[in-house]
C-alpha positions, 0 to 999 in steps of 0.5 A: 232239516238244515245240513252243513258240510260235516253232517252231510259228509257223515252220511257218506264218509266214515272217518277212520283215524289211524295214529298220525295218519287219519284217513277218511273211509268211503261208505262204498268204493268210488272208482277213480274214473267215471264214465265221463272221464276223458283222461288219455293216460298220458301222464308221466305217473298215473295215480288213482284219484283220491277223495278230497275234503276240498271237493267234497265240501263243494259238492256237499255245499251244492247239495246243502243249497239244493236241499228239498223241504221235508223228508227227502233222500238226505233225511232218509240217508240220515236214518239209514246211517243211524241203523248201520251199527245194528245187526241187520241185513240191508233189506231190513235196514232200508225198510226200517228207515223207510218206516220212520220216513213214511210217518213224515209223508215219505214214499218210495217214489219221492225218495228216489225222485229226491235222490235223482234231484241230488244226482242232478245237482252233482252232475251240474257241479261236475259240468261246472268243474269240467268247464273251469278245468278246461279254461285252466287247461287252456291257460296253463297247458294250451299256451305252454304247449303251443310254445313248446310246439313252436320251439320244436318246429324252430329247432327242427328248422335250425337242425335242418339249416345246420345239416345243410351248412354242414354239407356246404362246409364239407363241399367247401373243404373238398373244393379247398383241398382240390385248390390246394393241390392245384396250387401246389402243382401250379407253383411247382410248374412255375418254379420249374419253368423259372428254373429251366429259363434261368438255366437256359439263360445262364448257359446262353449268356455264359457262351456269349460272354465266353465268345466276347472274351475270346473275341477281345483276346484273339481279334486285334 
């Protein structure tokens, strides 16, 4: 019996429509993380996974392509679904659906083997998805992450250069302050030396000029 997306989906997902907000309801609780989930929880805002028609279509499509001929798990699942609304225990429902399947050559072994067949199909889809996701992660995360790390290293290097330059500037400023003091002291000493020389010079010249005047006056 051929299956399409809607018919296979109807076997596993119960649609419950709310006004303005239709939400699919899963037949059984599906954990947001599987045993193969390698998430490290590094996301800024973690949220549980949500059932997506986009991915269901891929998974159900793979199951449809791999549908085994004759009565198998999918047809048996369809019988189970048809008995859901009837007031009966699970054991009775599974046995009743099997009674119908048995007339078409089904056995418990064949049903379980076919169910495992679809599990293998889904595992294959998971493997392909993980490979595609790893490639996308390498392209969209790996490249930017590498650039981020490179820029981080450059920033650290330049911060170190700034620290060294700041230290050198501080040392240069201290040297300038010392030179300024030395210049002030040297200038003061030169000025005092100059002033002392001029004072001595003027005193001596004045005395000599005084003697010259006296010699002109008294030596005739």
